[in-house]
C-alpha positions as CSV (number, residue, x, y, z in Angstrom):
1,M,72.9,96.4,89.4
2,T,74.3,94.1,86.8
3,E,72.4,90.8,86.7
4,I,74.9,88.0,87.8
5,I,74.3,84.8,85.9
6,N,77.7,83.0,86.1
7,N,80.8,82.6,88.2
8,Q,82.8,85.1,86.1
9,Q,80.4,88.0,86.8
10,A,80.3,87.0,90.5
11,V,84.2,87.2,90.6
12,R,84.1,90.6,88.8
13,V,81.8,91.9,91.5
14,M,84.1,90.5,94.3
15,K,87.3,92.0,92.6
16,N,85.5,95.4,92.0
17,V,84.9,95.7,95.7
18,I,88.4,94.5,96.6
19,N,90.0,97.0,94.2
20,N,87.8,99.8,95.7
21,V,88.8,99.1,99.3
22,E,92.4,99.1,98.1
23,K,92.1,102.7,97.3
24,I,92.0,103.2,101.1
25,I,93.9,100.1,102.4
26,V,97.3,99.9,100.9
27,G,99.2,96.6,100.3
28,K,96.7,94.3,102.1
29,R,95.0,92.8,99.2
30,H,94.9,89.3,100.6
31,A,93.4,90.4,103.9
32,V,90.7,92.4,101.9
33,A,90.0,89.4,99.8
34,L,89.5,87.2,102.9
35,V,86.9,89.7,104.3
36,V,85.1,89.9,100.9
37,T,85.2,86.0,100.9
38,T,83.6,86.0,104.3
39,L,80.9,88.4,102.9
40,A,80.3,86.0,100.0
41,C,79.7,83.2,102.6
42,R,77.2,85.1,104.7
43,G,79.7,84.9,107.4
44,H,81.1,87.4,110.0
45,V,84.7,88.5,110.5
46,L,86.9,89.3,113.5
47,I,89.7,91.7,112.6
48,E,92.3,91.5,115.3
49,D,95.4,93.6,115.2
50,V,97.2,96.4,116.9
51,P,95.9,100.0,116.8
52,G,96.5,102.1,113.8
53,V,97.0,99.6,111.0
54,G,93.6,100.2,109.3
55,K,91.1,97.8,110.9
56,T,88.2,100.4,111.1
57,S,89.2,102.1,107.8
58,L,88.9,98.6,106.1
59,V,85.5,98.1,107.3
60,A,84.3,101.6,106.6
61,A,85.8,101.4,103.0
62,L,84.0,98.0,102.5
63,A,80.7,99.4,103.6
64,R,81.0,102.4,101.3
65,S,82.0,100.1,98.4
66,V,78.7,98.3,98.7
67,N,75.6,100.5,98.6
68,C,74.1,99.2,101.8
69,S,73.2,100.6,105.2
70,F,76.1,100.8,107.7
71,K,76.3,101.4,111.4
72,R,79.2,101.7,113.7
73,V,79.0,100.7,117.3
74,Q,81.9,101.8,119.6
75,F,81.9,99.0,122.2
76,T,82.4,100.5,125.7
77,P,81.8,99.1,129.3
78,D,78.6,101.1,129.7
79,I,76.9,100.0,126.4
80,M,73.7,98.0,127.0
81,P,72.4,94.9,125.1
82,S,69.2,97.0,124.2
83,D,71.6,99.4,122.4
84,I,72.5,96.5,120.1
85,T,69.3,94.5,119.7
86,G,66.7,97.4,120.2
87,Y,64.0,97.7,122.8
88,S,60.2,98.0,123.2
89,A,58.9,101.4,124.3
90,F,55.3,102.6,125.1
91,S,53.8,104.9,122.6
92,P,51.3,107.3,124.0
93,K,50.0,108.0,120.5
94,T,49.0,104.4,119.8
95,G,48.8,103.1,123.3
96,E,50.8,100.2,122.5
97,F,54.5,99.1,122.9
98,E,56.6,99.6,119.8
99,Y,59.9,98.2,118.7
100,R,62.7,100.7,118.6
101,P,65.5,99.2,116.4
102,G,69.0,98.8,117.7
103,A,72.2,99.0,115.9
104,V,71.9,95.6,114.4
105,M,69.1,96.6,112.1
106,S,71.6,97.6,109.4
107,Q,73.3,95.5,106.7
108,F,77.0,96.2,107.7
109,I,77.7,96.5,111.4
110,L,81.0,97.6,112.7
111,A,81.5,96.3,116.2
112,D,84.5,98.4,117.2
113,E,86.8,97.2,120.0
114,I,84.2,94.4,120.8
115,N,86.2,93.0,123.7
116,R,85.8,96.3,125.6
117,T,82.2,95.8,126.5
118,S,80.8,93.4,129.1
119,P,80.1,89.7,128.4
120,K,76.3,90.5,128.8
121,T,76.5,92.9,125.9
122,Q,78.8,90.8,123.8
123,S,76.2,88.0,124.1
124,S,73.5,90.2,122.5
125,L,75.2,89.4,119.2
126,L,74.9,85.7,119.5
127,E,71.4,85.2,118.0
128,V,71.7,87.8,115.3
129,M,75.1,86.4,114.2
130,E,73.8,82.9,113.9
131,E,70.2,83.4,112.8
132,N,70.0,86.9,111.3
133,Q,67.4,88.0,113.7
134,V,66.9,89.5,117.2
135,T,64.2,88.7,119.8
136,V,63.0,91.5,121.9
137,D,60.2,90.9,124.5
138,G,59.3,87.6,122.9
139,Q,59.0,89.2,119.3
140,T,61.4,88.2,116.5
141,Y,62.7,90.8,114.0
142,Q,64.7,89.9,110.9
143,V,67.8,92.0,110.0
144,P,68.2,93.2,106.4
145,S,70.1,91.2,103.9
146,P,73.0,91.0,103.1
147,F,74.1,91.2,106.7
148,I,77.6,91.0,108.2
149,V,79.1,91.8,111.5
150,L,82.8,93.1,111.3
151,A,84.3,93.2,114.7
152,T,87.7,94.6,115.6
153,Q,89.8,94.1,118.7
154,N,93.4,94.7,119.9
155,P,95.2,91.6,120.9
156,V,97.8,93.5,122.9
157,D,95.9,95.7,125.3
158,Y,94.3,93.5,128.0
159,L,93.5,96.3,130.5
160,G,89.8,97.0,130.7
161,T,88.8,94.3,128.3
162,F,86.6,91.1,128.4
163,A,87.9,88.1,126.3
164,L,85.3,86.9,124.0
165,P,83.9,83.5,125.0
166,E,84.3,80.4,122.9
167,A,80.6,80.5,121.9
168,Q,81.1,84.1,120.6
169,L,84.4,83.3,118.7
170,D,82.8,80.2,117.1
171,R,80.3,82.5,115.4
172,F,83.0,84.4,113.6
173,F,83.5,82.9,110.1
174,M,87.1,84.1,110.0
175,K,89.7,85.9,111.9
176,V,91.9,88.3,109.9
177,S,94.9,90.4,110.8
178,L,96.3,93.2,108.7
179,G,99.8,93.7,110.1
180,Y,102.1,96.7,109.4
181,P,102.7,97.8,105.8
182,S,106.0,97.6,104.2
183,D,108.2,100.8,104.0
184,K,107.1,101.4,100.3
185,E,103.5,100.7,101.1
186,E,103.5,103.1,104.1
187,S,105.1,105.8,101.9
188,R,102.4,105.2,99.3
189,M,99.7,105.5,102.0
190,L,101.2,108.9,103.2
191,D,101.0,110.3,99.7
192,R,97.4,109.1,99.4
193,F,96.4,110.7,102.6
194,K,98.3,114.0,102.2
195,G,95.1,115.9,101.4
196,K,91.5,115.2,102.1
197,N,90.7,111.7,103.5
198,P,90.1,109.5,100.4
199,L,87.4,107.6,102.3
200,T,85.1,110.6,102.0
201,E,85.2,110.4,98.3
202,L,84.9,106.6,98.0
203,E,81.9,105.6,95.8
204,A,79.9,102.3,95.8
205,V,80.8,99.8,93.0
206,A,78.2,97.1,94.1
207,E,74.7,97.0,95.3
208,G,73.3,94.7,98.0
209,E,71.5,92.7,95.3
210,D,74.9,92.0,93.8
211,I,76.3,90.7,97.0
212,I,73.2,88.3,97.5
213,A,73.8,87.1,93.9
214,V,77.5,86.4,94.7
215,Q,76.4,84.5,97.9
216,N,74.0,82.4,96.0
217,M,76.6,81.7,93.2
218,A,79.2,80.6,95.8
219,E,76.8,78.0,97.2
220,Q,76.8,76.3,93.8
221,I,80.4,75.6,93.5
222,H,81.0,71.8,93.3
223,V,82.6,70.1,96.3
224,D,83.7,66.5,95.8
225,P,82.9,64.0,98.5
226,D,86.6,63.5,99.0
227,I,86.9,67.1,99.8
228,N,84.2,66.7,102.5
229,D,86.3,63.9,104.0
230,F,89.4,66.0,103.9
231,I,87.7,68.8,105.8
232,V,86.3,66.4,108.4
233,A,89.7,64.9,108.8
234,I,91.3,68.2,109.6
235,A,88.6,69.3,112.1
236,S,88.6,65.8,113.7
237,Y,92.4,65.9,114.2
238,T,92.2,69.1,116.2
239,R,89.5,67.5,118.6
240,R,91.7,64.7,119.6
241,H,95.1,66.4,119.7
242,E,96.8,66.2,123.0
243,D,97.7,69.9,123.2
244,I,94.1,71.0,122.4
245,K,91.5,71.7,125.1
246,L,88.8,72.6,122.7
247,G,89.0,71.5,119.0
248,A,87.1,72.7,115.9
249,S,83.4,72.4,116.1
250,P,81.0,71.0,113.4
251,R,80.3,74.7,112.7
252,A,83.9,75.1,112.0
253,S,83.8,72.3,109.4
254,I,80.8,74.0,107.7
255,C,82.6,77.2,107.7
256,L,85.7,75.7,106.1
257,F,83.5,74.0,103.5
258,K,81.8,77.3,102.5
259,A,85.1,79.3,102.6
260,A,86.6,76.8,100.3
261,Q,83.6,77.2,97.9
262,A,83.9,81.0,97.7
263,W,87.7,80.9,97.5
264,A,87.5,78.5,94.6
265,M,85.1,80.9,92.9
266,Y,87.2,83.9,93.6
267,N,90.1,82.0,91.9
268,G,88.1,81.3,88.7
269,R,87.0,77.7,89.4
270,D,83.6,76.1,89.7
271,Y,84.8,73.3,91.8
272,V,86.9,73.0,95.1
273,I,90.4,71.6,95.2
274,P,92.3,70.7,98.3
275,D,94.4,73.9,98.2
276,D,91.2,75.9,98.7
277,C,90.8,74.1,102.1
278,I,94.4,74.4,103.0
279,D,94.4,78.2,102.2
280,M,91.3,78.9,104.2
281,A,92.0,76.6,107.2
282,P,94.1,79.0,109.2
283,Y,91.7,81.8,109.0
284,V,88.6,79.7,109.7
285,L,90.0,77.5,112.5
286,E,92.8,79.3,114.5
287,H,90.4,81.4,116.6
288,R,88.2,78.4,117.3
289,L,91.0,76.3,118.9
290,L,91.7,76.4,122.6
291,L,95.1,75.3,123.7
292,K,96.0,73.6,127.0
293,Q,98.2,75.4,129.4
294,E,101.1,72.9,128.7
295,A,101.0,73.7,125.0
296,T,101.5,77.4,125.7
297,I,104.5,76.6,127.9
298,K,105.9,74.4,125.1
299,K,105.3,77.5,122.7
300,I,103.1,75.5,120.5
301,T,100.5,77.8,118.6
302,E,97.1,77.1,117.1
303,L,98.7,77.4,113.6
304,D,101.1,74.6,114.4
305,I,98.2,72.3,115.2
306,I,96.3,73.3,112.0
307,E,99.5,72.6,110.0
308,E,99.8,69.2,111.7
309,A,96.0,68.6,111.0
310,I,96.4,69.3,107.3
311,E,99.4,67.0,107.0
312,Q,97.6,64.2,108.7
313,A,94.4,64.7,106.7
314,T,96.4,64.8,103.4
315,A,98.2,61.5,104.3
316,M,94.8,59.9,105.3
317,V,92.3,61.2,102.7
318,R,94.4,62.1,99.7
319,P,91.7,64.1,98.0
320,K,92.1,64.4,94.2
């Protein structure tokens, strides 16, 4: 571990992790940077895309790049909440009930195909994603730090799936998509995977303590009060828009605030500018907006509303 005492060293850690993940994920640096930014904000990320574009590989590469504990949970209809949170079992040896840890007692959690399990099991993640703890039989257990849930889902296949409720979506700091690679990138990927899977040889480039230091450093990035007003104006616009059934929550405003801080640091600044908020807004807000049926018929998207919100906020607040 290298002691992180300034922004430059924090950025170096972030870029080292991103570069390492890029040894596996070809041509998706921006998406990888967004995931690492989420990690720097102590948030959780929903990776939504079609099968086969590298969602699971991205998470596995990130976990290998940071020397932390990692567990993968394959979400299926028969998985139970106790498999996630853990349970209490009677021990004949001690004559007492003992806590048996579930999958969340790890630092990196891959919730693979999260929308394939029941709402009851999905809800078992609500407490831990918000408070970094689980409660089992009245007892509270803290999860290790750093802690991040990285969930994947397929937006196309709806058969046998359970849509995530708004309360669950609101706990995801960002939603990220990878998309298909270009022809050249796919050709490079084939060359890279022609032998042994490179993921098996990927080595860690950061420790858990490094990530915690990066998280602490991101929180120190200066945010002018005008930027606060700018963020609030964006969120507020989504709440009163005629095509929106459910707008951005106050939690969304906080997430956009923190994302702007980490993005500013990643780009070598110790202060936030409006462009940081504008860059982060689609990834922080899109999955939190619920359109009315009429908007869907008119082919209006969440991103259209976010773009309008940014234009309106810029005209009203005009942050420097």
